[in-house]
C-alpha positions as CSV (number, residue, x, y, z in Angstrom):
1,X,-56.0,42.0,20.6
2,X,-54.0,42.9,17.9
3,X,-52.2,38.9,17.6
4,X,-55.8,37.4,17.7
5,X,-57.3,39.5,15.2
6,X,-54.1,38.5,12.9
7,X,-53.8,34.5,13.8
8,X,-55.1,33.3,10.7
9,X,-52.1,35.0,9.2
10,X,-49.6,33.6,11.6
11,X,-50.8,30.2,10.9
12,X,-51.0,31.1,7.2
13,X,-47.2,32.2,7.6
14,X,-46.5,28.6,10.1
15,X,-47.8,26.4,7.5
16,X,-47.8,27.9,3.9
17,X,-43.5,26.9,4.2
18,X,-43.8,23.3,4.5
19,X,-46.7,23.4,2.1
20,X,-44.5,25.4,-0.2
21,X,-41.7,23.1,0.3
22,X,-44.0,19.4,0.1
23,X,-45.2,20.9,-3.1
24,X,-41.5,21.3,-4.9
25,X,-40.9,17.6,-3.7
26,X,-43.8,16.3,-4.9
27,X,-44.5,17.7,-8.4
28,X,-40.7,17.1,-8.8
29,X,-39.5,14.6,-11.0
30,X,-39.3,11.1,-9.2
31,X,-36.8,8.9,-9.2
32,X,-37.2,4.7,-9.0
33,X,-35.7,1.9,-8.5
34,X,-35.5,-1.6,-10.1
35,X,-34.2,-4.7,-8.1
36,X,-32.4,-7.5,-10.1
37,X,-32.2,-10.9,-7.6
38,X,-29.6,-13.6,-8.2
39,X,-30.3,-16.8,-6.5
40,X,-27.1,-18.8,-7.5
41,X,-24.6,-16.4,-6.7
42,X,-23.2,-17.6,-3.4
43,X,-20.6,-15.2,-1.9
44,X,-18.6,-15.4,1.2
45,X,-17.6,-11.8,3.0
46,X,-14.6,-11.7,1.7
47,X,-15.8,-12.4,-1.8
48,X,-18.7,-9.8,-1.6
49,X,-16.1,-7.1,-0.4
50,X,-13.7,-7.9,-3.4
51,X,-16.5,-7.3,-5.7
52,X,-17.5,-4.3,-4.3
53,X,-13.8,-3.0,-5.0
54,X,-14.1,-4.0,-8.2
55,X,-17.4,-2.6,-9.2
56,X,-16.8,0.9,-7.5
57,X,-13.3,1.0,-9.3
58,X,-12.4,4.1,-11.2
59,X,-11.7,1.7,-13.8
60,X,-14.8,-0.5,-14.0
61,X,-16.9,3.4,-13.1
62,X,-15.4,4.8,-16.5
63,X,-16.6,1.8,-18.7
64,X,-20.3,2.2,-17.1
65,X,-20.1,5.7,-17.9
66,X,-18.9,5.5,-21.8
67,X,-21.8,2.8,-22.0
68,X,-24.4,5.1,-20.6
69,X,-23.1,8.3,-22.6
70,X,-23.2,5.7,-25.7
71,X,-27.1,5.0,-24.9
72,X,-27.8,8.7,-24.4
73,X,-28.1,8.4,-20.6
74,X,-25.8,11.5,-19.9
75,X,-27.5,13.1,-17.3
76,X,-27.0,9.5,-15.2
77,X,-23.3,9.3,-16.4
78,X,-23.0,12.2,-15.3
79,X,-24.3,11.2,-11.5
80,X,-21.6,8.7,-11.4
81,X,-19.1,10.8,-12.2
82,X,-19.7,13.3,-9.5
83,X,-20.9,11.0,-6.8
84,X,-18.2,11.8,-3.9
85,X,-17.6,7.9,-3.1
86,X,-19.1,4.5,-2.8
87,X,-21.4,5.7,-0.2
88,X,-22.9,8.1,-2.9
89,X,-22.2,6.0,-5.5
90,X,-25.1,3.3,-3.5
91,X,-27.7,5.8,-3.6
92,X,-27.7,5.0,-7.8
93,X,-26.5,1.4,-7.7
94,X,-26.7,-0.8,-4.5
95,X,-25.7,-4.4,-3.7
96,X,-27.3,-6.3,-1.3
97,X,-27.0,-10.2,0.3
98,X,-29.3,-11.7,2.5
99,X,-28.6,-13.1,4.9
100,X,-26.4,-10.1,6.0
101,X,-23.0,-11.2,7.0
102,X,-21.9,-10.9,10.8
103,X,-19.8,-8.8,11.7
104,X,-17.1,-11.0,13.0
105,X,-15.0,-8.3,14.7
106,X,-17.5,-7.4,17.2
107,X,-18.5,-10.3,18.3
108,X,-16.9,-11.5,21.4
109,X,-14.7,-14.6,21.8
110,X,-15.1,-17.5,19.9
111,X,-13.5,-20.6,19.1
112,X,-10.8,-20.3,16.1
113,X,-12.4,-22.9,14.3
114,X,-16.2,-21.7,14.8
115,X,-14.7,-17.8,13.6
116,X,-13.2,-19.9,10.5
117,X,-16.9,-21.7,9.6
118,X,-18.7,-17.8,10.0
119,X,-16.0,-16.6,7.7
120,X,-17.3,-19.2,5.2
121,X,-20.9,-18.5,5.2
122,X,-22.3,-17.4,1.7
123,X,-24.8,-15.7,0.7
124,X,-28.3,-17.1,-0.2
125,X,-29.8,-13.9,-2.2
126,X,-27.9,-11.5,-3.9
127,X,-29.9,-8.0,-4.8
128,X,-28.9,-5.6,-7.9
129,X,-30.7,-2.0,-7.1
130,X,-30.8,1.0,-9.9
131,X,-32.2,3.9,-8.9
132,X,-32.8,6.6,-11.7
133,X,-35.5,8.6,-13.7
134,X,-37.3,8.8,-15.4
135,X,-39.3,6.0,-15.1
136,X,-39.1,5.4,-19.1
137,X,-35.1,5.6,-19.0
138,X,-35.0,2.6,-15.8
139,X,-35.2,-0.4,-17.3
140,X,-32.2,0.7,-20.2
141,X,-30.1,2.0,-17.6
142,X,-30.6,-0.9,-15.2
143,X,-29.7,-3.1,-18.0
144,X,-26.4,-1.5,-18.8
145,X,-25.2,-1.9,-14.8
146,X,-26.2,-5.3,-15.0
147,X,-24.3,-6.1,-18.0
148,X,-21.2,-4.8,-16.8
149,X,-21.7,-6.9,-13.8
150,X,-22.5,-10.2,-15.4
151,X,-20.4,-9.8,-18.2
152,X,-17.3,-7.5,-17.4
153,X,-17.2,-7.9,-13.4
154,X,-15.9,-11.5,-13.4
155,X,-13.1,-10.4,-15.5
156,X,-11.6,-8.9,-12.4
157,X,-12.1,-12.0,-10.1
158,X,-10.5,-14.0,-13.1
159,X,-7.5,-12.2,-13.0
160,X,-6.8,-12.3,-9.5
161,X,-7.2,-16.0,-9.5
162,X,-5.0,-16.9,-12.5
163,X,-2.3,-14.7,-10.4
164,X,-3.1,-16.5,-7.6
165,X,-3.0,-20.2,-9.4
166,X,0.6,-18.9,-11.4
167,X,1.8,-18.3,-8.2
168,X,1.1,-21.7,-6.6
169,X,2.2,-23.7,-9.4
170,X,5.5,-21.5,-9.2
171,X,5.8,-22.4,-5.4
172,X,5.5,-26.4,-6.3
173,X,8.2,-25.9,-8.9
174,X,10.5,-24.1,-6.5
175,X,9.6,-27.1,-4.0
176,X,10.5,-29.5,-6.7
177,X,13.9,-27.9,-7.5
178,X,14.5,-27.5,-3.6
179,X,14.1,-31.5,-2.6
180,X,16.0,-32.4,-6.3
181,X,19.5,-32.1,-5.1
182,X,18.4,-34.2,-1.9
183,X,16.6,-37.0,-3.5
184,X,19.8,-37.3,-6.4
185,X,22.4,-37.7,-3.6
186,X,20.4,-40.0,-1.6
187,X,19.7,-41.9,-4.8
188,X,23.7,-41.9,-5.8
189,X,24.3,-43.2,-1.7
190,X,21.9,-45.9,-1.9
191,X,23.4,-46.8,-5.4
192,X,26.8,-47.0,-4.1
193,X,26.1,-48.6,-0.6
194,X,23.8,-51.5,-2.9
195,X,27.4,-51.9,-4.8
196,X,29.4,-52.3,-1.9
197,X,27.2,-55.1,-0.4
198,X,27.2,-57.0,-3.6
199,X,30.9,-57.1,-3.6
200,X,31.3,-58.4,-0.2
201,X,32.7,-61.7,-0.3
202,X,30.6,-64.8,1.6
203,X,30.6,-68.6,1.6
204,X,27.9,-70.2,0.7
205,X,27.0,-72.9,2.2
206,X,25.1,-76.2,0.7
207,X,21.6,-74.5,0.8
208,X,22.5,-71.6,-1.1
209,X,21.8,-69.4,2.0
210,X,24.9,-67.6,3.6
211,X,25.6,-67.4,7.3
212,X,26.9,-64.1,7.0
213,X,24.4,-61.5,8.4
214,X,23.7,-57.7,8.9
215,X,21.6,-55.8,11.4
216,X,18.8,-54.1,9.7
217,X,16.6,-51.4,11.1
218,X,13.1,-52.1,11.1
219,X,11.5,-49.1,13.4
220,X,12.5,-48.8,16.5
221,X,14.0,-52.6,16.7
222,X,17.2,-54.0,14.9
223,X,16.9,-57.4,13.2
224,X,19.8,-59.2,12.1
225,X,19.0,-60.7,8.4
226,X,20.7,-62.5,6.0
227,X,22.9,-60.2,3.1
228,X,20.8,-61.3,0.4
229,X,17.9,-59.4,2.5
230,X,19.7,-56.5,2.6
231,X,20.9,-56.5,-1.2
232,X,17.4,-56.8,-2.2
233,X,15.7,-54.2,0.5
234,X,18.6,-51.7,-1.1
235,X,17.6,-52.6,-4.6
236,X,13.9,-52.1,-3.5
237,X,14.7,-48.8,-2.4
238,X,16.7,-47.5,-5.1
239,X,13.6,-48.1,-7.4
240,X,11.4,-46.4,-5.0
241,X,13.6,-43.6,-5.5
242,X,14.1,-43.6,-9.0
243,X,10.2,-43.2,-8.7
244,X,10.2,-40.6,-7.0
245,X,12.6,-38.7,-9.0
246,X,10.6,-39.3,-12.0
247,X,7.3,-38.5,-10.6
248,X,9.0,-34.9,-9.2
249,X,10.0,-34.4,-12.6
250,X,7.2,-35.5,-14.6
251,X,5.0,-33.0,-12.2
252,X,7.8,-30.3,-12.6
253,X,7.1,-30.4,-16.6
254,X,3.2,-30.3,-15.9
255,X,3.7,-27.2,-13.6
256,X,5.3,-25.6,-15.6
257,X,3.3,-26.3,-18.7
258,X,0.4,-25.0,-16.8
259,X,2.1,-21.7,-15.8
260,X,2.7,-21.1,-19.1
261,X,-1.0,-21.7,-20.0
262,X,-2.2,-18.9,-17.1
263,X,0.1,-16.7,-18.1
264,X,-1.1,-16.7,-21.7
265,X,-4.8,-16.3,-20.2
266,X,-3.5,-13.5,-17.7
267,X,-2.1,-11.6,-21.0
268,X,-5.3,-11.7,-22.7
269,X,-7.5,-10.5,-20.3
270,X,-4.9,-7.7,-19.7
271,X,-4.4,-7.1,-23.1
272,X,-7.9,-6.3,-24.0
273,X,-8.5,-2.8,-22.7
274,X,-11.8,-2.5,-24.9
275,X,-14.5,-1.5,-23.0
276,X,-16.5,-4.4,-25.3
277,X,-14.6,-7.0,-23.8
278,X,-16.6,-9.6,-21.5
279,X,-16.0,-13.6,-19.6
280,X,-18.1,-13.9,-23.0
281,X,-15.4,-12.8,-25.6
282,X,-12.8,-14.5,-22.8
283,X,-14.7,-17.9,-23.0
284,X,-14.3,-17.9,-26.8
285,X,-10.9,-17.4,-26.4
286,X,-10.6,-20.5,-24.2
287,X,-13.0,-22.5,-26.7
288,X,-10.3,-22.0,-29.4
289,X,-7.4,-22.6,-27.2
290,X,-9.0,-25.5,-25.9
291,X,-9.0,-27.3,-30.1
292,X,-5.4,-26.6,-30.8
293,X,-4.2,-28.1,-27.7
294,X,-2.0,-31.0,-28.0
295,X,-0.8,-32.1,-24.5
296,X,-3.2,-34.3,-23.0
297,X,-3.1,-32.9,-19.3
298,X,-3.1,-29.4,-20.5
299,X,-6.1,-30.0,-22.3
300,X,-7.9,-31.8,-19.4
301,X,-7.1,-28.8,-17.0
302,X,-8.4,-26.4,-19.9
303,X,-11.7,-28.5,-20.4
304,X,-12.0,-27.9,-16.6
305,X,-11.3,-24.6,-16.2
306,X,-13.7,-23.9,-19.2
307,X,-16.7,-26.1,-17.4
308,X,-16.1,-23.7,-14.1
309,X,-15.7,-20.8,-16.5
310,X,-19.4,-21.3,-17.6
311,X,-21.0,-22.2,-14.5
312,X,-19.2,-18.8,-13.0
313,X,-21.6,-17.4,-15.8
314,X,-24.7,-19.2,-15.0
315,X,-24.4,-17.8,-11.4
316,X,-24.9,-14.4,-12.5
317,X,-28.3,-15.0,-14.4
318,X,-31.1,-13.2,-12.4
319,X,-34.3,-15.0,-10.9
320,X,-36.2,-13.0,-13.6
321,X,-35.0,-10.4,-16.6
322,X,-38.0,-8.4,-16.1
323,X,-38.2,-7.4,-12.4
324,X,-40.6,-4.8,-11.9
325,X,-39.6,-0.7,-11.6
326,X,-40.6,1.1,-7.9
327,X,-41.4,4.5,-7.5
328,X,-39.2,6.1,-4.6
329,X,-41.5,8.6,-2.8
330,X,-40.5,12.0,-1.5
331,X,-37.2,11.1,-2.9
332,X,-36.1,14.9,-3.6
333,X,-35.9,15.0,0.1
334,X,-33.1,12.7,0.1
335,X,-30.7,14.4,-2.4
336,X,-28.3,15.9,-1.7
337,X,-28.9,19.7,-1.4
338,X,-26.6,20.4,-4.5
339,X,-29.8,18.6,-6.4
340,X,-32.3,20.6,-5.0
341,X,-34.1,23.6,-6.8
342,X,-32.8,26.6,-5.8
343,X,-29.7,25.6,-4.4
């Protein structure tokens, strides 16, 4: 029949479109991926989410885009700028953790302490994958993204932590202020009681002891002790109260200095709007500041802070500086329709 005579044309017509699409896909420019692995960058679920919020923020993406354009990678910069959200951006710059975090919200009811422990679990490995084209540009593009991750995004964490530190020390100062009146009133009361005890006139026996006794409360029991014991107890109580007041004022002054220091560090980060400003610049600022500090307590605090910052910087050093680049087969098939030829 007619159908049988034209069977080859029918078969060719069925197969040809698939062959053409396959030819387009595999003859087009392939994409490549490069992955950095970090083994010391320990993040819990909350910290990882905050990192992603900072990295994918408009402010940070603008920094990356400017760097890419400065280095001549206009096409990749435009891809980032045109991405419709985090999901699209993850096709270009993806972060993964191992082992994956547990979705606690979908788990059955557990003991509160067990849930708390699960939330504290940190990753053992963190990976950053950059996908780009052509192959000759991948390493350079990935290097720009890596520089941002290692040297710029830590500033977001530092800013957030400084705000928390300032609030914490201000809260401690407020507690001291709140308790100050009660302590001073108690001290005044005990001082007056001591004066009145010393004014009590009693007869003294030949053994230099008085037969006059006052009730003395010891826990749930009441004892009657000589007047001299009461006077000595009152004197000791006053000494202890004075020491508490002194310590409170000393702590208040120290917390006030730490608030001033942290506000200075926060102002340094916020005033440095340049895309060139990195955690390394902040480290240099801290080192200069430490050399000019004249207060021992603040100097020790700043020295410890610098060491913590150095540990943070070391944690964002990848296992290898030169990871391999891999080809993504059939990548055009996974691109958005607007990026396919003819659309």
